[in-house]
N, C-alpha and C positions, 0 to 999 in steps of 0.2 A: 728561596728567591729574597733578595734584599727588598726592604720597603721602598728604597730609592730607585731600584732597577726596574725600568719599564721596557719590556720587549714584546713585540707582537709575534703571532704564531709564525713559525718557519715552514715554508713549503719547498718542494723541488719539482721541476718539470723535466722530462725528456722529450726533446722534440726531434723526430727522425725526418731526414731529407732523402727520400728515395733516389736513387741514381747520383747521389752526391750533389744534388742541385741547390746549393745554400745560395741565396741571393742577397742576404743581409737586410732585407727589407724591414724585419721586425727589430732590428738592433737599435735604431733610433727611438722606437716606441719604448723599448725596455729601458733605455737611458733616460727618456723624458719622465718615465714613472719613478725611476730612481731619483732623478733630479728634483722632482716635485715632492719627494718624501713620501710617496704612496707606498713604495717598496724599498728595501735596501738590498742591494745585491751582495750576497755573501760569498758565493763562489759561482764561477762560470768556466766550463770546460768544453771541449769539442773533441769528438772521437770520430773515427771512420772504420768501417768493417768492409774488407775487401771481398771480392767475389768468392774467394776460398774460405772466408770466415775469419781471417786475421784482422785483429783489432789493433788500431794504433791512435795516438794522440794527434789532433791537428793542431798547427801553430796559428798564430795570428796571421790573417791572410786578407787579401783584396778579394772578397767574394763576388762582388758584382762586376769586376773588371774595369773599374773607373780610375785605377791607378793610385787610390788611396787605400791605406790600411784600415778596413772598416772596423777592426776590433781593437785598434791601438788605444782607444779610450777605456776599454775594459781591462787593460793590464792592471795587475795588482788586485784585482777583486779575488781574494782568496782568504777564507776564514779558517781553513783547515778541516771544516765539517765534511767536505767532499774528499774521500780518499781513493786511493787505487782500487780498493775492494768495491767501493760504491760505483766507481767508474766501469769496473768490470761487470758488475751486476747489471748496470744500465745497458752496456753494450750488449749483453746477452739477449735482449729483446729486439735488437735491430736485425733487420733483414740484411743479407748479403749485398754488397754494392751500395751501401747508404752511409750517410753521415748523421751525426746527432749533435745537438747542443743540450748540455746539461746545465741547468740554472738552478741555484739553491738561493732563496731569497726570503727576508723577513717582510711580513705584512706590516710595514711601519705604521700605517695609519691606525692600527688596532692597539698599538702600544699603550697609549693613555687609557683606553678602555680595559685592557687587561690589568694595568697598574691599579685603576679604580676599583675594579672587581676584586682584586687581590686584597687591597687595603680594607675592603668592606667585608672580607671573610667569605667571599663567594668562591666556589670551585667549579671549574668546568667539568661536566659529567658525561658529555657526549660531544662529538665533532664529526663533521663530514663534509662531503663535497658532492655536488651535483654536477656531473660531466656536461660539457657544452653540447654534445650530441643529444643527451637525454632532455636537456633544457629546450633545445630547438624543436625536438619531437613533441614535447608537452605544449609548447606555444603554438606549433602547427595544428595539433590536435584540438586545442581550444579555438583557435581561429576557424577550424573546419566546422565545429559545433555551433559557432556564432551565426 
């Protein structure tokens, strides 16, 4: 990594919409995070899995039926990190008759920290994520003990 290059950790999420019920409600939140520099959207794709298991790509659409193309603002977000094999793998975890959004994003907020650690000679030796369900369960358990 170049001394001048600062990039934050890159994550991906696959969000399933059972029954193909995408509302587009989360899209403005994702765009706000991007606009504020908290994340940088690298790739965004949408797929659908028919009742018979056939997988296909979804195009930009009016998910909430308000007459506006909800995803038009996301056109052009493609870094090349997300390829056909990745999309196929992500689709394999979907239930039939469902759709999914696949988002690859940089945690842009962390880029200056990563750069500073790199310049100081530090090395990341472990990383992980605590899932939301586990976090909620831990908070609820702590509340129950209080």
